[in-house]
N, C-alpha and C positions, 0 to 999 in steps of 0.2 A: 354347416361344416365346422368340424372341431378346429379351434385355433391352435396350431402347432407351436406358435411362438410362446404360448404359456407353459409349454413343457419345460422342465428344468427350473421353473420358478417356485416349485412346491415349498422348498425350504424357506425362501425369502417371504413368500405369502404367509407361511406359518409364523414366521418371526414378526411380520407386520400385525398379524392377528394378536400376537402376544403384546405388542406395543399398544394396540387399541384397548386391550383389556386393562393394561396399566392406566391408560388415560381415563377410563371410566371407573376404575376401582376406587373405593374409599379406604382400602387397606393395602398399603404398600408392602412389597415382599422384602424379606431380610436382605441386607446388603450382600453378604457372601453368596447367598442362593441366587440372587439376581445377577451378580457378576458371573457366576458359573454358567448361567444361561446365555450370557452376551459375548463372552470372550473365548478365543482359542488360546489355551494356556501354553506358555512357553517361557523362554528367557525374558522376552517381552510379550506380554499378553496382547493379542491383536484381534481385529475384527474378523468374523468369518468370511467377509468379502475381500479381505486384504490378501493379494497374491504374493506379496513380498515375503521373503524369509529373513528371520532375524536370529542372531546369536550373540551372546555376550561372553567375552573371555577376559582373563587377566594375564598380561605378559609377566615374565619372570621378574621384571623390574618394578612391578606394582602398578603399571598403567592399565586402566580398564579400557577395553576396546569393544565397541558394538559393531557388528558386521551386518550389512543390509544387502541382500541379493534381490535385485529387481529385474526380471526377465525382459522388461520393456525399456530399461534405461538406455538413453542415447549416449551417455557418457558416464564417467566415473567421478565420484564426489568424495571429498574428505573434509571433516571439520574437527579441529582440535581445540578444546577448551581448557584453559589453565584456571584453576580454582583460586585465583588471586586477581584483584583488579585495583581500582583507584582507592578503595578503602584501605589498602595496604601501603599507599604512598607515605613516605616519610613526611613528618610535619614540615620539615624545612625545605622539602622539594615537591610542592604540589604539581601533579601532572606527570610524575615519573613513570607510572605504569603505562600511561597512554604514550609517552615518548618512547619507551622501550618497545611497545607494540610497533611503532613506526619503523624502528631500527631493525627489529627481527624480520619484518616483512620485506626489508630492502636487501640485505646481504648476510652471508655467513662465512665463517673461516674456510669451509670446504668449497663454497660457491661465492667467491668474493665480488664477482661482477654485479653491480647494482641492478636490482629488479629482474634478475635472471629467471626466477620462478614466474613472475608476472608475465614476462615476455614469452616463456615457454607455454604458459596457459593460454594467453590471448592469441598467440600465433597458431594455435590449434583449436580455434573456435570455442574457447572456454572463457571463464571469468573468475575473478578472485577478489577477496576483500578481507578486512579484519576490523574488529571493534573492541573497545574497552568499556566494561561496565563496572558497577560498584564492586561486585565480588567475583568476577571472572573476566578473562580476556580470551577472545575467540578468533581463530584463523581458519579460513575455509577457501576451497577452490573447486571448480568443476572443469574437467579436461577429458579429452578422448582417451579411450582405453589403452591405445598404444603407448602413450606417454605417462600413464598413471603411475607406474612404478618409479620413474625418474622424478616426477613431481613430489611423490611421497618422500623420497630420499632428500630432496631439497627442503621440504618442510621440516623433516626431522633434524636436518643439519642446522637450520635456522633456529629452531627451538633449543637445540642442545648447545650450539656455539655461535651466537650471533656476532657479526663483525661490528666493532665499536670504535673504529678509527676516527680521528678528530674531524677530518674533512666531511665525512658522512654525517656525524652528529651535528655539526654546524649547519649543514643544509637542512636536516630534518627539524631542527629548531625553528627554522623559517617556515617549514610546512605546518608545524603545530601552531605556530603563532598566527599564520593565515587562517587556519581552521578556527581558532578562537575568535578572531576578528569577525568571521561570518556568523558566529553563534551568539555573540554578545547582545544583539538586538532582538533575538528570538524570544517570544513571550514565555515559552516553557523554561528556557534558560534563565530569564529574568526572575520568574516565579521561584525557581529553585534557589537562586542566589538570595532572594528575600527570606526564604525559609532558613537558609544558612546563617543569616544575620539575626533572625528573631528567635531561633531555637538555640540549642546548646552549641556554641561556636567551636567548642573543643572536640565535638564528636566527628568521627570520620565522614559521616554523611554531609557535614557542613564544609568540608574542604573544597577548594577549587580543584576539581578533578581533571580538567582538560589540560591545564598548563599553558604557558605562553613564553615569549622570549624573556620577560622579566623574571618569572619564577625559575626558569631553567638555566639562566645565566647569572643567577644570584651568587653562584659559587664558581670557582675556577674550573677550567676544562678537566683538570686532573681529578678534582673532587666530584664532578658530575660523572665522569667515567667510573670512578670507584663506587659511587652510589648505584649506578646502573649494574655493575658487576655484583654488588651485594644483593640487590633486589633479585637479579636473575638467579644467583646462587641460592637464595633463600626460598624462592617461590616457584621457579621453573624446574620442578622436581617431578619425576614420573608419577609418584603417588598422589600428586595433586592434579593430575591431568586426566581428561576423558577424551578419547578418540573415537570418531565414528567414520567408517569408510563404507562406501556403497557403490554398486555398479551392477552390470548384468552378469558378472562373473559368479560362479557358484561359491557358496559359503567357504568351502575348503580352500579355494584359491585366494579369497579375501583374507582368510586367517593367515595363510602363508605370506601374503604381502605385508600384513601388519607386523608379523614377527620379524620379517627380514628388514623392515625399515625403521621400526620404533623400539625394538628391544634394546638398542644401544643408548636410549635416552637415560641419563643418570637418575637414580633414585637416591635422594638425600634424606628421605624420611622426614620431610619438612612438615610443619604444622602451622595452621592458620590460627592466629590469635585474634579473635573477634573483639570489637569494641564493646566493653561491658557497661559503658556509661549509657544512660538514657539520652536519646536525641532530643526528647521533649518531655515536659512534665505538665501537670495541671496548670501551673502558672503561665505556661506558654500559650494555652488555649483560651477560649472565651474572649477572643480579641477580633478586632476589625482591622483589615489591612488594605491600605490604599496604595496602588502602584501606578506610577506614571509611565506610560509608554508613548511612542510617537504615532502609531497607527490610530485612525479614527474608529469610533465604535466603543460601546461600553459593555464590558463583560462583568457578570456577577457570578461568583462561585461560592458555594457553601461546602467546606471540607470538614469531615469528621474523622478524627484519628482514634483508632480503636485497637483492641488486642488482635493479634494475628490469628488466623485460623490455620491449623496445621494439618487438618484432614480434608484433602481436596474432594473426597468422595461425597461429602455432605452438601457441597454447593450452596451453603447458607447465604453467602454474599451474593451469588448469582440469583438466588431466589428473590432477594430484595431488589436487585437491579431490574429483573423482568417486570416487576410491578411498578417501579418508579418510571420505567420507560414505556409503559403502556400508552397507546394512542386511542384507546376506547373512550367513548363518551363518559364524561365525569371524572376521568383520571387526571392527575396533576398536569401532565403534559398537555392534554387536550384543552383543559380549562385555561391554562396560561396562554396558549396560542389563540384560543377563541376570543380572549379578552384583548388581543392585539398588543400584549405587553412584551412579548419575546419574538425574536425571529429565528433563533436557533436554540435547541434544547438537547442536552446530553447528560445522562446520569450514569455514574460508574460505582461499582461496589467491588473492591479488589481485596482478596484475602491476605495478600503479602506484598503490599506496596512498599517501596524502599527497602525490600528484603526482610523487613522485620515488623511491620505494622499493618493492620487492616485499615482500609480507607474507603469511606463512602462520600461521594461528591455529587453535587448538582451544579451544572455549568450552563448558563444561559447568556445569550446575547440580547441585551435590552433594546427595545425600540424607544423612540423618543417618549411615547406614552408610558413605557415601562419604567423609565428612569425616575418617574415620580410615584411609582407603585412598588418600589423595592421592598417596603415593609410588608405589603400585602403578599408579595411573592414569597418572602421568607416565612410568613405566617402560614401560607398555603402549604409549603413544604412540610412544616411541622405538623399541620393538621392531617396531611395525607399519610405521613409515616405513623402517626398515632392511630389512624384508621387501619393501617396494615397490622399494627401491633394488636389492636383490639379485635379485628374481624378477619384479618387476612392471613393467619398462620394456620394452614390446614393441608391435609394430604392431597386434596383435589388440585390446589394451586401447584403443589410440588409435582404431581403427576403430569400436569399441563406443561411444566418445564421439562420434565423427563422425556416426554413423548418425541418432540422434534430432535432432541439431542441423541436419543437412542436410535431413532430412525436414521439419522446421519451416520451413526456408527455402523449400523447393519447394512446400509447402502454404501459404505465407505468409498468415497472418491479419493483415490490416492493423491496426496498432496505432492507438490513439487519436491523433487528429491533434495535439492539444495536447502530449501526451507526445512525439510524433515530432519536432515542430519544436524543442522544447527540447533533445532529444537531439542533433539535427543541429547546432544552433547551438553547443552546448557542444563537441562533438567536432571541429568545424571548426578550433578553435584548436590541436589536437594531432595531427591525422592528415590524410592526403590526402583531398580531397573525394570521390574515387571510392569510398573505403572506408567512409564513415560509415553506410551502410545495412547492409552485409555484416558489419560488425565484431561485431555481437551474435549472429551465426548460424553463421559458417563456421569450420571448423578445417581448415587446408590443409597444414600443414608440420610433420610429426612430427620433433622434434629430440631424440633420446635424450641428447645431450650436455647440452643445456640442462636437461632434466628431471633428469639425474644431478647437475648442479651445484646445482640448487635443493634436491634431497633431501639432498645432502651438506652443505648449509648448515643443515639442521635439527638443530643441536647445542645442548647446554646453554649453550655459550659465546656463541651468537647469540640466546639466548632472554631474554625477560622473563617471569617467572612471576608471575601476578597472583592475589591473593586479594581478593575483595570481599565484605564482610559487615558486619553491624552490631555485631560484637564484636571487631573487629581492634584490636590495640594500635598506636597511631600516635605519631609523634614530631614531625610537621610539620603545621601547618594549611595548607589550600590558599588561594591568593589567587584571588579572583573565583569561588569555588565553595564550597559547604557540604560539608565533609568534611576528612579528614586522611589522611596516609599515612606509611608507614615503608618504608625500603629496606635490604636487606642483600645482601651478595655471596654467590653460590652457592659452596660449598666444593667442592674437587676430590673429597673423599670422598663427598659427596652426589651429584655428577655420576656417579661410578663406580657408585654403587648403582643407578642407573637403567639400567644395561646388561643387567640380567636381569629377567625377568618370570615370574610363575607362570601367566599366562594363555596358553591355546593359541590362537594367532592364525593366520588363513588369509586369503589373498587371495580375492576373489570369483571364482567360476568364470566363465570367458570365455564359454563356450557354455552357456546354460541352456535347458532344455526349453521349447519354445513351446506355447501352447495351440492346440487344433485350430481351423481356420478353418471358417466356415459359408458355404455358397453362398447369397448373398442375392439373391433375385429379386423385384423390385417390379413387380407386374402392374398394379394399379389405383392410381393416384396419389390420395392423400387431400389435398385442398386446404385442409381445415380440420381441427382436432383432432376425432378420432372415437373414441368409446369402443368398445373391441373386445369381442366376445362371448366369454366364457370359459366353456365348457361344463363343468358339474359342478365348478366351482372356486369355493369360497367364500372370503370374507375377503380378496379381492384385486380390484383394478380396474386397467385398463390403457387408456391413451390413446395415439393415434398420429397424427402429421401428417408429411407429406412436404414437402420443400423445393419452393417454387414459384419462388424466385429463383435457385437454384443447382442446376438439374436434373442436371448432370453430376457433382456432388459426392457421393462415396460415403462420406462421413463422417456422423456424427450425434451427438446428445446424448441420453444415456439417464439418467434420474433415477428413483431409488427412494426412497420414504419409508416407513419402518416405524413405523406409528402404534401407540404403546403408552401409552394414556391413564392407566394406573396410575402413570406417572411423576409426574404432578402431584398425586397424592393427599396426599402429605406431603413435607416438606423432605428426609427421609431417602431417599424414593424418587427424588426429583430428583437428589440427589448420587450415589446409587448408579447411576442411569442414566448420568450423566456419567462415572463411573469405568469402567463397562462399555464405554462408547464409547471411552474412552482405551485400555483393554485391546485392544479391537478394532483401533484405529489401529496399536498396536504390532505386532499379529499381521499386519496388512496391509502393513507397510512394504516387505518384500521383493517381494511381489506387485506393488505399485504401481511400484516401480523397474523390475521386469522388463517390465511392460506398456508403460511409456514407452520404455525402451531398445530393446526388441525389436519392438514393434508400434505405437509412436507413440500409445498410448492414455494419456491423462491421467486419473487417478482422484482424486476428492475424497471423503473420508469424514469425517463430522462429526456433532455434535449440533446440531439446529436450535434455534429459539428456545423450544421446549417440552421440550428435553432428549431428543428422540427421534432415532433414528438415520436419517441420510440418506446415500445414495450417489449420486455423479454420475460418469459416464464420458463422455469426449470423444474423438473420433477415428474411425478406421476401424471400421465396424459389423460386420465379419465375425467379430470375436473379442470384442467387448464383453460379450456375454451370458455367455460362458464365464468371463471374468475376474470378472464380477459374481457368478456362482454360487460361485466360489472364495471371494470375500469373505463371502458368506452362510454358506458352510461354516465359515469361521472364527468367525462370530458364534454359530452353533449349538453349536460345540464348545469354547467358551471355558471355561477352568478358572481357579481363583483360589487363591492361596496368601497367607498372612498377610503374609509379607515383601513380596510384590508389591503388596498392598493398601496397606501402609504407605508404599511407594515412591510410589504415586500420590496418596495422601491428603496427604502432606507438602507438595508444591508447591501443591496445590489450596487447602489451608488458608492457606499463606503468601500466595498471590495474593489471597485475601479479606482477610486482615489487612493487606496492603500497599496496599489500595485508597486509604487516606488519603494515600498518597504518589503516587498517579496524578495525571496532569495535571488541573487544576481542571475543565475541561469534562467530562472523563470521570467525575469524582466527582459533579458536579451531576446528570448523567443517571442515574448509579447510585443516588443517594439518591432521586430521583424514582421510579425503578422499584421500589426496595425498599419505599418508603412506600405505593405503590399496588398492590403485588404484581403488577406488570406483567411480561410477557416482556421479556428472557430470564431474569430472576432469579427471579421468582415469589415468593420468600421473602426475608427479611432475611439479611444476611451472618451474623449471630449464629446464626440458625436453621440455616443451612447448615453453619457450623463445628461447632456442637454435634452435628449429625447425622453429619458426617464422622468425628468423634472416637469415635463409638459403633459404627462398622461392623465386622462380623466376617465371616469366610469364609462362615459359614452364612447370614448376611444376604444377601450377594451371590449365593450359589448359589440361594437361594429366590427372590430377585427376578428373577434371570436366567431361571429356570424360568417365572416368572409372565409375563415379557415374551414368552417363546416360546409360551405357551398362550393369551395374550390380546392379539392384535395384528391389525391390518389393513394390508395392503400396497397402496400406491398407486404406480403406474408411469406415467411420461410419457416417450414416445420421440419425438424430432423429428429427421428426416433420412432416411437411406437404410436403412430397415428394412422387412421384409415383415410383413404381418399375422400370418402363420403363425409367424414368428420371435418376435414379441413375445408372441403367445398362448402359445406353448410355453414361453417364458421365464417368464411369469407362473405357469403351472402348475408349472414346476420350482421356482420360488421358494417357492410355497406348499407343495409337497411336502417341500422341505428344512426349512422351518420347522415343519411338522406342522400338525395341525388347530388351529383357533382358535375361541374362544367368541364372538368378535365377528362380527356379521352385517352391520353397516353401517359405513361410514367414520366416524371420530370427527370432531366439530366442536367447536372451542374456544368455550366459552360465556363471555361477558363479563358480569360482574355488577358493574358500576361505575356509581355515581350521581355524575355530575360536580357538584362544588361547589368554591367558593373555599377555598383552604387555603394555609398557609405551612409549609413543611418546613424545619426548622432543623438544621444539622449543623456539625461542626467538621472542619478539615483539619489534617494534619501538615505542609502546605506553608505558606509565608508568606502567599500571596495570598488575598484575598477572592474569592468567586465568587457570581454571581447568575444564576439561570435564571428568567426572568419569562414565564410562559406564559398565553395567553388561549385558552380552550377553547370551541369551538362545541359545543352540548350534544347534538346528534344526529349520527348517521353520515350523511354526504352526500358523494358523489363530486363533485357540482356545487359544493358549498362548498369542497371540497379543491382543485379547479382554480382557483376564484376566489381562494382564499388564496394559491396559487402566484403568480398575477398580482399580487395585492396586495403580496406580499413583494418582488417585483422592484422595485416602486416604493418600498417602505418601507425596505429594507435600505440603499441608498445614503444616504438621509437620516439613518438611525440612526447610520451610521458617521461621517458628517460632523458631526452634532451631538454625539454621546456620546464619540467618540474624538478627532476632529481639533479640534473647537472646545473641548470641555470636558475632554478628556484624562482620562477616567475610568479608562481601562485600555488595555492593549495589545490584548487580544482584545475586540472588540465585534462581535457578529454577530446578525443576525436570520435565523431559519430556520423553515421550515414543518416541524412535527413532528406526531406522532400520540400522543394519550393514549389508550391502547388503540386503538380504531379511530376516535376522534373527531378531526376535523381541527382543528389548532391552530397558532398562531404563537408562537414563543418568542424573546425577546431575551436573549442571553447576554453577560455582561460578566465579565472577569477583571481584577482590579486589585490593584496593590501600593501604591496611593496613597490610596484612598478607602474610607470605612467603608460598611457595608451600608445603613444608613439613607439615606445620600446617593445610593448607587447606585439604590436602588429609587425614591426621590423623583425622581431625574433621569429614569428611564424613564417614570414616570407623567407628568411634565411633557412629555416628548418626544411621547408617544402622544397627549396632549391637543392639542399644537401641530401635529401632523402633518396635521390637517384642512386647514391653509392650503396646504402644498405639494401635497396631494392635490387640492385644488380647482383649483390652477394647472396640473395636468396637462391637456393639450389632448386633444380627441378623436382628432386625428391621431397624437399621440404614443402614445396607448393602442392605437390600431389597429396601429401599427408594432410595439409590444411583442407583440401577439398574432401578428403575422406572423412575428416572430423566434422565438417559442415554438413556433409550428406548424412552423417549419422543422426543429426537432428531431424532431417527431413524423413529419414527412414524409420524413425522411432515409432513403435506401435503405440496407439493411443491407450492411455491407462483407463479410460472410461468413455462412456458414450458422448459426453460433452466435448472431450478432446477430439473424438472422431468427427463430430459435427462441425467443430471450429474450422476445419479445412474448407468446408463448403460455405460456411457462413462468411468467410473472408471474401470469397468471390461475389457472394450476394451483396455484401456491403459495398464492394467496388463496382457493382453494376455490370459484372461480366456475365451476362445472361444470354448472350447470342450464340453465334457459331462457336463450336469448341468451348462451350461454357464450362465453368467449374473445373477447369483443368490447370489452374495456376500452379498447384502443388507439384504436379508431375512436370510441368514446363520448367519450373525453377530447378528441379533436380537435374533435368537434361541440360539446362544452361550452365549449371555448376560443372557437370561432367565435361561439357564442350569447351569450357574456358581454359586457355593456356596461359602460362606465365608471361609469354610475350604479349598476349592480350592485355594483361594487367600493366605491364611496363608501357605499352602504347597509350593506354587510357591515362596513366599517371602523367605522361608527357603532355597529352592533349588537354587534360583537365587543369593542370597546375602551371605548366611551363609555356604553353602556346601564347602567342601574341593575341589570340582571340579568346583567351581564358576569361570566363565571366566570374568576377569576384564580388560577392556581396558581403559587406562587413557591417556589423552592429557594434558601435562603440558606446559603452555606458560609463559615464564619469561618476565616480563616487565622491562623497563629501570631503574625503581626505585630500582629493586631488583638484579641488576648486582652484582655478587659475592656470592649471596645466593645459597643454594643447592636445587636440585630437590629431590622429594620424591623417594626413592629407592624401587621399586616393588619387593616383595619377590615371587619367582616362586616356 
């Protein structure tokens, strides 16, 4: 029988054949010719598989606008990027650009009510944010179509005439100061402050860009306002702005919206004067930097500062990065891991780091054994880059890099619309409009001379060698960050010692054996998930569904879950399962790289929330099952050595011990999960650490054997698979794992009796944190949907009251959460200003007072919120993976019985059935009732030692 599902794939198959030819060819095609074959030319060159329409226009005021029409968009999106950022801060007012961003996003002369745009967006199931970078400041939002025009007017008004009255500026100074306090112990922030101290301190990149209370109040309120006005007048000019708006509206309507709302933005013909001074010179490099931080663990980084590459089409930096990150046998990464010297490895090669310089870096986390092998690690890096320079610059490696990139381009899976508009708006400042879509996908111009020059620059003389740990000896305290540093010059004797290595290093093989293809023939299309009959096969289940939206797509999503319920019996079992999964990930690295490079198959292997092994494969279905069987082979043949166990245990223990240095929101959720024994932690950190420190080779071998003998395999396939293919795959998986004592799939049993409780904890960060949760006492999808609607109304009011008006903290967020499977709402606050007693009292008062704004919500406003939320549910999938995610959700939730795989439709019906009175009743029941269940997590920061916790009244 002819497979009708291959019809319509002729073009794509032909393009894939062209990719394969590039992959095998020793002669690359000229860049312009190759680009002409790959792109659909337009204002923005796009992929042949991209259904979105693009147009670029210039308004009369000199503002460039890119319009994106997406027929499948659920809402409308806008991003405005101003071509000025923290590099333009006045020397005497560090953080001014960031501070102005806060004020612009708060109110305008035309719309003076604080956070009116934020409220409009969030009360219509949208979201919004802004950020300040070195050379640009960006504002964006997503909202339903009905309110898009009004939101654009608000953004235009805020950009043109922000409101800068004294009360508002005073409050936002507190917000900026809180934001700085949460950043100043972050490793990346600390490292940048070190660079600011050891490089040219007068350069714009060395300035303190975030701002805090000290820098913003160093002058009078009048002087600060004048500085804000000057900055706005100078840089918030239409000719320095880029606007991107997107939605399901036709291009003509989007053009009309842009002209109506942004033509009035003034054009002052402003110019950006870039810093002409060098940030660093030769004398700043060839040095070793020791940085003291509080977290445990030793990080080693080799950073090389090089000339910037201005031609993105060459991909010379990326060419080097792919070789440095290879996991093939003999490559640098594989050798360092096999020696047990490192527990984490990442190498980056960035053509335009810090906006004006190229950067190549190696970043590794050292094991205890690795801390005494740092000289060997450094020598190995130089030996490997020398090997690339001498033997690794050729067209075949470049073609191997091209192949997966261009496959992704031709198969183009439409990215999230919010991400896309932000990406376009930012790139418009630095590259031709035609290139902004292709920039992330195409490699067109192999330049061996540029690659040679980059590699030749990877010398000790161009390097900064970093050590970050909690035991470094330092000589200087950092300004604006918590930490210290010491710098010393690298000696010529030390540099000479790195010219030799004892490691045997090899470049990855160019041609690697491919897995065998399967001839997939889909005869009867399955319109809904169907459990397949598995003859004489126990302890395995398999479900299959075919695409109904993309009948010509020959790709698919294959998921496998290995249920091993013994994992949750004890803390030791759980951490041993995590270690075994880590060993498996290490074994799978080379297979995963090969699958992606050769066949365009992405593989994800991980522990799920219960510590059990999961595999997911995305891409062409002809070879997925073959790769999956290789991964399972690796699982069944795992072996363990004491040195390897120690290598895995050390970073695991450090990560648990370092949790008190994690961001405050992460700590709050971790303490909640530990106290209630919730997934994914199940046990306390202390229990897990004690268990980790007791593990032996015999323990792991015995538990691995138990996992193999007591498991149940669950398979879910969505896309272009045949029944026979998945049935055979299930049988092969079971055969490789061997017989199992399990007869039925495992179901996680929840034994939680909800009650009010207060969890008290301490942080090693300065800030206080509060997570104030109200729990609905029974599982109910109906209540979960109603809580989602309630939170869209609650969250903007919480932000306005607790952050803007009372300035309790920088982070103020209301979110729908689950306590086990119980629907709940939690208010989260992080503060450097306010004690926990006041934080909790303020949330209590707010929740009591919210009855008034909730009463003021009109029936029409509530119906519009429902329409906006339903638009997300009714959104047509942009690709096969999105289509399958709807069914994968129910599979993950175990909703496989009667009326299975129906959650999506059920949720839509629940939204439509919910009334405003339902929401008001739920509000009273959840927050105001005498039976309300209130769980609080109170996290005391180091700044508040000696202060009291809020005492919960039971």
